[in-house]
C-alpha positions, -999 to 999 in steps of 0.1 A, spaced: -485 291 -455 -508 278 -484 -532 253 -478 -529 218 -490 -546 215 -526 -568 190 -514 -580 208 -485 -583 240 -503 -606 224 -529 -627 212 -501 -619 175 -511 -611 165 -475 -636 188 -458 -675 183 -452 -697 150 -454 -690 122 -478 -709 122 -510 -712 86 -513 -747 73 -514 -755 38 -499 -769 16 -525 -792 -15 -517 -803 -29 -485 -769 -40 -471 -778 -76 -465 -753 -101 -473 -775 -114 -500 -775 -81 -517 -750 -81 -548 -746 -43 -542 -735 -47 -507 -696 -49 -502 -700 -80 -478 -719 -98 -505 -687 -113 -523 -672 -125 -489 -675 -160 -482 -697 -172 -455 -701 -206 -436 -720 -218 -466 -693 -215 -490 -672 -243 -473 -677 -279 -489 -696 -298 -467 -668 -326 -464 -640 -303 -458 -619 -305 -427 -588 -292 -414 -558 -316 -418 -529 -307 -396 -510 -333 -413 -507 -313 -445 -480 -285 -441 -491 -251 -451 -466 -225 -466 -476 -196 -440 -472 -218 -412 -437 -232 -423 -425 -196 -427 -439 -187 -395 -418 -215 -382 -386 -200 -397 -396 -168 -381 -398 -182 -347 -435 -184 -344 -457 -205 -323 -485 -213 -347 -473 -244 -365 -478 -283 -367 -455 -313 -367 -459 -313 -406 -451 -277 -409 -419 -282 -387 -408 -315 -409 -411 -295 -441 -394 -267 -429 -364 -286 -414 -363 -303 -446 -359 -272 -466 -331 -260 -443 -312 -294 -447 -314 -292 -485 -306 -254 -486 -280 -251 -458 -265 -219 -474 -299 -200 -470 -301 -201 -433 
């Protein structure tokens, strides 16, 4: 049986040829984690408000999930009332 082309060429074998760059610290722009947000990226006055519905939680409610708030349920039920043929 012939070998897979990638294996035959040695592509999937042997050690990786990727050379790490930078010091790996989150402040290092060459570090993959440097672009991720950290705790300092959130505005100081930001607070979670469960009275504001979120599309993902509304969708989760429709799917029978358990992680939603009254505002999400109200919006989900309103959509069902306005679009009865879709459910």
